N, C-alpha and C positions, 0 to 999 in steps of 0.2 A: 264191610259189606262186599260180597263177591261181585265180579264183573258180570256174572250171569243175571244179576238183579236189574241191570240196565238193558232196556230194549235197544236193539240195533236197528236204526231206521233204514228203510230201503232208499235207493237213489231218488225215487219219486217223492217219498216223504221228505227227504232232505231238500229237494228242489222247492217244494211247497213252503217249507219253513224258511228257506233262504229268500224266496220272493217276498214273503211276508216281512221279514226283517229288513230287507232293502227298501221297502216302501216305494218311493218314486223312482228309485234307481233300477235300471234293467239288470237282469242276471248276468248279462255279458260284461258288465262293469267289473266283475270279479276276475275276468281274464286279463292277464298282463303280458305284453310283448317285451322281448329284450332286444339288444342290438343285433342279434342273429335272426330276429323276427321269429323266434320260437315262443310259443304261448305257454305261460304258466297258468294252469287251471285251478279252480278253487277246491276241487275234490278229485282224489285219485283212489282207484280201487280195481276190483276185478273187471269192471266194465270197460276201463280204458288202459289196462295193463297188458304188457307183452311178456311177462315172466321176469323172474328175479335176475339180477346182475350180481356176479361175484368177482370182485377185482381186488384181492388182498395183496398187501406188500409181502414179499417173500422172506422178510427178516423174522427173527425169533421173537415171538410175542411174550415169551417167558422172561426174556432179558430186557435190554433197552430196545424197544421196538424201532426207534428211528435214531438217526444221527443228529444230535443237537449241535449245530454248527453256528459259530459266532462270526460277526464281521469285524475286521480290524483294518482301518483305512489310515492313510497319512504318509508323511515323508520322514518322520523321526523314528529311526530304528530302535533307539533305546526305549522310547515311549511305547512303541508297538510291542516290543519284547515284554515289557511289564504287563501290558494289557492281555497279550496272548497267554502268558503264564498264569495270570489271574483267572482268565476264562477256563483254562484247562484244569487248574487246581480246584475250581469251584463248580464243576458240573458239566462243562462243555466237553464234547467228544472230539471235535475237530474245529479248525479255524479256516476262515476265508480271508485272504490277504489281498489288498489292492492299494494303489498309490505308487509314488516314486520308489518306495523301498523295494518293491518286488522286481524291479528291473536291474538292480545292482547286486551282484553276487555277495560282495562284502557286507553291504547293508542288510541284505536278506539273511545272511548268516548271523549277523548281530541280532536281528529281529527274532530269529528262531533259536537263539542260544538257550540251552537247557530243555529244548523240546525233543522228545523221543519220537522221531519220524516213523519208527516201526509200530508205534502204538497210537499216535494221534495223527490222523490224516490232515494234510495241509493242502488247501485248494487255492488257486490263483484266479484273479480277475484283472487281466492286463490289456484287453483290447488288442490293438494292432501290435503291441509289444509282447504278445503271448509267447512267441518263440524265445525272445530274449529273457523273459521272466522264467520260462521253463528251463532254460539253460542255467540260470542262477539257482533255481531250486534243485536241479540235477547236481550242481556243484556242491550245494549244501548237503544233499543226501549222500554224496560220495559213493554212488553206485551200490548202495545197500539194497539187495534184491527184496528185502522185507519192508522197505519204506512204503507207506501207504500214501501215495501222492495222487493229487487230482490236478493235472496240468490245466484243465479247463480251457483249452484253446477254443476260441469262438470268434474267428474273424468275420463271420457273416453278421453278427450283431454289431460289431464295430463298423462294418461297411454300411449297414443300414442307418446307424446312428450318425455317421459322418457324411453321408451322401456321396461316398466315393472312398478312394484309398490313396495312400501316398505313392504307390506304384501299381503295376499291373496286378489286379486282384486274383486272377487265376494263378499267378506265380506265388502270391502270398499263401493261398490255400495249399498249393502243391508243396511248397517248402515246409509249411506247418505239418503236413502229413508225413513228409520224409523224416522230419525230426521226431514226430510222434512214433513212427515205426521203429526207430532206434530205441526210444524210451520204453516201448512195449516189450522189447527183449531184455532190457536191463531191469525193469520193474514189472514183473508179471501181473501184479495186482493193480497197477496204475490205471486211472481213468484219464483218457487222453483229450477228448473233445467234450465240450458242453454245447448241446443243441437246445437253445433256449428261446422261448417265445416272449421273454420278459421285455425286450426292447419294443416289441409290438404292443404288448399290454400297456406299457408306460406311455406310449404314444396315443392311446385311446382305443386300441383294438377290441373287438368283441372276443368272447371266449373261443368261438370257432376259428377266428382268424389267428389268435394267439397259438392255439394248438397246431394249426396247419403250418404256421411259421416254424415252430419247433420241429415238427415232423419232416418238413421239406429240408430244413437245415441238417437234420440227422441223416437223411438219405444221402445228401451231398457229402457229408463227412465220412460216412461208411464207404461210399464208392471211391473217394479219394484215398482213404486208408488202404483199401484193397489194391488200388493202382500202385501204392507205395510198397506193396509186398506183404501186407498184413492179411491173414486169413479172414474170410467173411465172418466166421463165428466170433473170432477175437475182435474184429472191428465193431461188430454189433455190441459186444459186451464192454467195449471201452468207451462208449458214448453215454454220457449222462444227459438226461432230458430235464430241461428247466422250465418251470412255470411260476407265475405270480399268484399269491393268495391274498385276498383282501377281506374286508369286513363282511362281505356277502358270503357267509361261510357255507351255506347250502350250495351255492354255485361253485365256490372254490373247491370244496371237497368232491363235488361231482366232476369237476374239471380234471382233477387228478385221477379219479377212477376211469374217466373216459380216455385219458392219455395212456393208461396202462393197457386198456383194451386195444387202442389204436396201434400201439407199439407191437403188440402181439401180432396184429395183421401185417405190419410192415416187416417184422423180422421173419415171419413165415414166407413172405414174398421173396426174401433173400435166401430161403432154403433152410432156415433154422428158427427154432422157437426160443428166443432169448428173453429172459426176464428184464423188464425195464428197471433202471435205477433212476428215480425221480427226485430232483431237488426242488423244493418249494421255497421261494423267497417271498418275503412280505412285499406288498405293493407300495411304491412310493407315491403313486398318483392319488392314493386315498388319504395321505397324511395332511394335516393342517399345520400351519406355521405360526400364525398369530397366537393361538392358544393350543399348544401341543399336548397338553395333559390328557384330553380325551383320546389322543392317539393310543394311549395304553389299552383302551377298550378295543379299538380297531385291531391293534396288533395281537391282542389275546384271541379275538375272533379268527384272525388269520392263522395263528398258531394252532387253534382248535381245528380249523379246516385242514391244515397240513397233516396233523396227526391222525384225525379220524378218516381223512380221505386216503391215507395210506402212503404218504410220501416217505421215501427212504431217508431223506435229509430235509430238515426244516431250518431255515435261516430267517431270523427276525431282526429288523432294524431297531436302533434305539428310537424311543418315542419322539426325540427332538430332531430327528434326521432332516426334516424339511427346513429347519432353521440353520443347520450346520452339523459339523461332526459331533457326535454324542460325547459327553464326559463319562467319568467312571460310574456315576449313578445311573445314567441312562443305559449304559452297557450292562450293568448289573440287572436292571429291570428286564431287559430283553432276555438275558440268560435265565433269570429266575421264573419268568413267565413260562418258558418251556419246561423247566424243572417241575413246576407245580402241575402242569398238564400231564407230564410224564409220570412223576413219582407220587403225587398226591391224588390226582384225578384218575390215574391208571388208564389213560386213553388208549394205550397200546396193547392192552390185555386181550382185546378181541381182534381177530384177523381183519374183518371188514364190517364194522358196526353199522354201516349204512345199508348193507345188503338186506333186502327184504322190505325196505320202505318203498311203498308204492311210488311216492313222489320222487325220492332220490334215485331209484332205479330208472324211472322214466326220464328224469332229467339227465342222468348219466348217458343213457342211450341216445337221447336227442342231441346232446352236445357232441357225442362221438360222430353221429351221422352228419351234423353240420360241419364239423371239422374235416371229416373225410371228403365231403363235397368241395370244401375250400382247398384242401390239399390237392385234390385231383385237378382243380383249376390251375394251381401253381405248376404242377408237374406237366400239364398239357402245354404250358407255355415255355417249358424248358427248365423249370425249377425255380427256387426262391430267388436266386441271383438275377435271372432274366426278368422275373416278375418285378423285382425292385428297380432294375435298370430301366424298365419300361414305364415306371411310375404307376403300375396297376395296384400294387400293394398299398401305396400311399393313398390312392383314391378310395379304395375300399375301407381302409382304416379311418379316413377322414369322415366318411358317412357314419361309421359306427360311433366315432367320437362325438359327432354332432348330435346323434340320437341320445347318447348318455348325458351330454351336457344339458339338453332340453329337459330331461327327466328331473334334473336338479333345479333348473331354472323355473319350471312350472310348479314346483313344490310336490311332485309325485314322490320324490325321494328327498331325504334330509341328511345334513351333515351335522352331527351333534357338536356344539361349540362353534359352529360356523354359520349355519342357516337356521338352527334351532337351539334353544337353551344357550344363547351366547352370553358369555361372561364379560361384562363391560370392563372389568378390571383384571384381566387375565394375568396370572403370575408369570414372570419371566423365567427363562431357563439358561443354563450355562452351556455354551457350545463354542467350538472353534471353527474357523472358516473352512469351508469345504471347497475344493477345487473340482467342480462338476462340469467345467467347460470341456467340450470335446472339439477337436479340429473339424472343419468342414472343407470339402473338396469340390463341391459344385458339379459333380458328374450327374447327379440326380437329386431329387428332393429328399432330404434326410428325414428319418423318423425321430422327431424331437419329442422329448418327454413332456407330458402335461401334468398338472396337479389340479384336480377338480376344485379344491377349495380356494385356489389362488384368485380366481375372478371375484368371488364373494368377499374375500379378505381385502382386496384392492378397492372394491366398491365401498366397503365400510370404513375405509381410512379417511 
C-alpha cells in the first residue's frame, strides 16, 4: 500500500486526537523540560520549524566514516601491549592510553611495541602529567613526521577535576603550549590539545553546560598556542573537541551536531573556518555497577549516537567499567559494538542522517543556542578558568545535576536493571581494580564525577 493511501492529519486534527487519547491529562503533559530548561514538544513540523540543519562530518563516507578508538588503561606495559595489538588487529583504528604506563618512556615503548605509529593513531589521557606523557610518546615516535599522534593535552579538565593544581595553573598551561608548539613542527598531523566537556558531563552538567565547557576550553588552548608561536589556523586545527554520549541517543547525536555548528562560529571569530574534529566518548555517569550487563544496551545507544551524530572519533568503554577495569571479553564487546554499527549497519554511509528531521534539527539548533548563551557567560567572566575558580561553574552544574537526579527519583525516567526490570540474581563479571582516585588541592570545589545508578544501587543493598 502506498503512503498516499493514508490521510495526513492537520495540526488541529492531531490536537483533537491527542486530547481524546489523553483523557484526563492535559495536552501540556506531553511537553517535557530538560536540565537546560529546553522544551521537548510532542509534535514537530512546518508550524514550529526554522529550516533544516546540515552538520556532516568531513570524513569519507565511502570508507570508514569514523575512527574506531579503544581505551586501554593500567600500569602493566606487557598487558597493555597485548590489549593494544589485539584491538588493532581486530578492527580498531586507533587507541587511547591512560594510567601509569603513559608517563614512563620505557614503559610506553613496551606498551606500543609492534604498533606502526604512522598508521595507527595513538592518543593519551594523562591529566596533569600530559606534558610528561607527551614527551614519552615523542620518544617512542622517534620524531617520525608521519606519526599520527594525539597528545590530548587537557590541563583544564584536570584542574576542574582536582579543584586546583600542583603548581601555578597559568604556568602549567603555558608550558604545555610551549611543548605542543615544538611537537606541531615535528609532527605536522599531530593533534595537540583536547578541549573536552566530559568532566562537566560526568559531574552532572546539562548539555548546554558541557558544550560551553568544551568551547571555552578550546578558546583558551587556541589563544595559548598562538602565544607560543603557532599560527592561528594551525592552532585551531590542532585542537580536538570532546563530548560524552549516553543512552539518550537523540540528545547525544544532536549535541555532536550542535558542537560542529558552534565550532564553525568560534573558528570564524578567529578569522578562519576550520572543520571541527570531534571525539565522542561514552558516558560513565550512565553506567550501572551491580548489574552491568544492561550497560551493553546503553553503550550501543551511545555508539549509535556518536556515529549518526557525526563524530570523527568514537570511544566506548567496556560494559563493566563501573565495577572496575574491563577484561578481554568486555573490551572485545566494546570494539565489536562499533564494528557492527560501522560495517553491518553501515551508519556512516550517509553524511548527516539526522538532517531533515523536524525534531532533531530543532533540538540541534536549541542546544547550540543554549550552549552559546552559556559560553558567553563564561567568556564574560574571563573564561572557563576564572569561572571555575569563582565557583560559578560548580553552582550551575549542581542545579543541573539536581534536576536530572529528580527525574529518576520521581520515576519520570528509568534505568533498566536498576530502577526497572531489576534482576535479583545479577550475574557477576570479571574486572580488575581501577585507580580512579584523583588528587585534590582545595583551591576551589572540584567537579567530582557522579553515577546516576549509584544511589539506587546503594539503597537496594
